[in-house]
C-alpha positions in Angstrom: -96.7 -9.5 -5.3 -93.3 -11.2 -5.9 -90.1 -9.4 -6.6 -89.8 -10.9 -10.1 -93.3 -9.8 -11.2 -92.5 -6.2 -10.2 -89.2 -6.3 -12.0 -91.0 -7.7 -15.1 -93.3 -4.7 -15.3 -90.3 -2.3 -14.9 -88.4 -4.1 -17.6 -91.4 -4.0 -19.9 -91.8 -0.2 -19.4 -88.1 0.2 -20.2 -88.3 -1.8 -23.4 -91.4 0.1 -24.4 -89.8 3.5 -23.9 -86.2 3.1 -24.9 -86.6 3.6 -28.7 -88.9 6.7 -28.5 -87.3 8.3 -31.5 -87.3 5.3 -33.8 -89.0 5.4 -37.2 -92.4 3.5 -37.5 -92.0 -0.2 -37.8 -88.4 -0.1 -36.5 -89.0 -1.9 -33.3 -90.6 -5.0 -35.0 -87.7 -5.1 -37.4 -85.2 -4.7 -34.5 -86.8 -7.6 -32.6 -86.5 -9.9 -35.7 -82.8 -9.0 -36.1 -82.0 -8.6 -32.4 -80.0 -5.4 -33.3 -80.5 -2.3 -31.1 -82.0 0.5 -33.2 -80.0 3.1 -31.3 -76.8 1.9 -33.0 -78.2 2.5 -36.5 -79.8 5.8 -35.6 -76.6 7.0 -34.0 -74.5 6.0 -37.1 -76.9 7.9 -39.3 -76.9 10.9 -37.0 -73.1 10.9 -37.0 -73.0 10.8 -40.8 -75.5 13.6 -41.2 -74.3 16.0 -38.5 -70.7 15.7 -39.8 -71.9 17.0 -43.1 -74.0 19.7 -41.5 -71.0 20.9 -39.6 -69.0 21.1 -42.8 -71.8 23.0 -44.5 -71.6 25.8 -41.9 -67.9 25.9 -41.3 -66.1 25.2 -44.6 -67.2 28.5 -46.2 -65.4 30.5 -43.5 -62.2 28.6 -44.3 -62.7 29.1 -48.1 -63.1 32.8 -47.6 -59.6 33.0 -46.1 -58.0 31.1 -49.0 -56.4 33.1 -51.7 -55.5 30.1 -53.9 -58.4 29.9 -56.4 -58.0 26.1 -56.9 -58.1 25.4 -53.2 -61.0 27.8 -52.6 -62.9 26.1 -55.5 -62.2 22.7 -53.9 -63.6 23.8 -50.6 -66.7 25.3 -52.3 -67.2 22.0 -54.2 -66.9 20.1 -50.9 -69.7 22.3 -49.4 -71.9 21.5 -52.4 -71.2 17.8 -52.1 -71.9 17.6 -48.4 -75.0 19.7 -48.8 -76.3 17.2 -51.4 -75.3 14.2 -49.2 -77.0 15.7 -46.1 -80.2 16.3 -48.1 -80.2 12.7 -49.3 -79.9 11.4 -45.8 -82.6 13.7 -44.6 -84.9 12.6 -47.5 -84.3 8.9 -46.6 -84.7 9.2 -42.8 -85.2 12.1 -40.4 -82.3 11.9 -38.0 -80.7 14.7 -36.0 -78.3 14.4 -33.2 -75.4 15.8 -31.4 -72.4 17.3 -33.3 -70.0 14.9 -34.9 -66.9 15.3 -32.6 -64.4 14.1 -35.3 -65.5 16.6 -37.9 -65.8 19.4 -35.3 -62.3 18.7 -33.9 -60.8 18.6 -37.4 -62.4 21.9 -38.3 -61.4 23.4 -35.0 -57.8 22.6 -35.8 -58.1 24.1 -39.3 -59.6 27.3 -37.9 -56.9 27.5 -35.2 -54.3 27.2 -38.0 -56.0 29.9 -39.9 -55.6 32.3 -37.0 -51.8 31.8 -36.7 -49.6 34.8 -37.6 -47.8 32.8 -40.3 -50.9 31.0 -41.6 -50.4 32.1 -45.2 -47.3 30.0 -45.7 -48.6 26.7 -44.3 -52.4 27.2 -44.2 -53.0 25.5 -47.6 -51.1 22.4 -46.6 -52.9 22.3 -43.2 -56.3 22.9 -44.9 -55.7 20.1 -47.3 -54.8 17.9 -44.4 -58.0 18.9 -42.6 -60.1 18.1 -45.7 -58.4 14.7 -45.9 -59.0 14.0 -42.2 -62.6 14.9 -42.6 -62.9 12.6 -45.6 -61.4 9.8 -43.5 -63.9 10.4 -40.8 -66.8 10.4 -43.3 -65.5 7.3 -45.0 -65.5 5.4 -41.6 -68.9 6.8 -40.7 -70.4 5.7 -44.1 -68.7 2.2 -43.7 -70.4 1.9 -40.3 -73.8 2.7 -41.8 -73.1 0.3 -44.7 -72.4 -2.5 -42.3 -75.4 -1.9 -40.1 -77.7 -1.4 -43.2 -76.4 -4.7 -44.6 -77.1 -6.4 -41.3 -80.6 -5.0 -41.2 -81.4 -5.8 -44.8 -82.2 -2.1 -45.4 -81.2 -1.8 -49.1 -82.3 1.9 -49.4 -80.0 3.1 -46.7 -77.3 0.7 -47.8 -77.4 2.2 -51.3 -77.4 5.7 -49.9 -74.4 5.0 -47.6 -72.5 3.2 -50.5 -73.0 6.2 -52.8 -71.8 8.5 -50.0 -68.8 6.3 -49.4 -67.8 6.3 -53.1 -68.1 10.1 -53.3 -65.9 10.5 -50.2 -63.2 8.2 -51.6 -63.2 10.0 -54.9 -62.9 13.4 -53.1 -60.1 12.1 -50.9 -58.2 11.0 -54.0 -58.4 14.4 -55.6 -57.4 16.2 -52.4 -54.5 13.8 -51.9 -52.9 15.0 -55.2 -53.2 18.7 -54.3 -50.3 19.3 -51.9 -47.7 18.5 -54.5 -48.7 21.6 -56.5 -47.8 23.8 -53.6 -44.1 22.9 -53.5 -41.8 25.0 -55.7 -38.8 23.5 -57.4 -36.6 25.0 -54.8 -38.5 23.0 -52.2 -40.0 26.0 -50.4 -43.7 26.5 -49.8 -45.6 28.9 -51.9 -48.0 31.0 -49.9 -51.3 29.8 -51.3 -53.8 31.1 -48.8 
């Protein structure tokens, strides 16, 4: 047996096994487009796990917030990401490792919450955390949009585009919020 024939069998086994978690029909579609399926799967996993992280961690932050408008905004965000995660799950079953961007952002917000003087600055820090999470989700949905467009997958393209539009709208609302926390004297009002 020649060395090249042995390598060929090894390579064929690798190609057969590398996309074990891919949806049915995915590999044939992947071969036509020459786009690795793992990139699209990872992008969808990232989008969904970021939302799942917010579903479990934002309620804890909302509980520590005494400002009713900010608490309501956090509760609304939980409802939104729950709906979005359910839409992704209905379209394609993807699970994966935690979204490091969202987890890091929420780690920072929780650390701010534990500071001795958190009441004075927590509202501003929390709004910043929400906006950073929105930025991460916007980028994640743009990645899915680009890959779905390249794959010609209109269902996931529409799903990611809807998600993207919702994230931008939420970011615009949260962007306006910090100005309401500044008193005319310029000092911060304890909001949370």
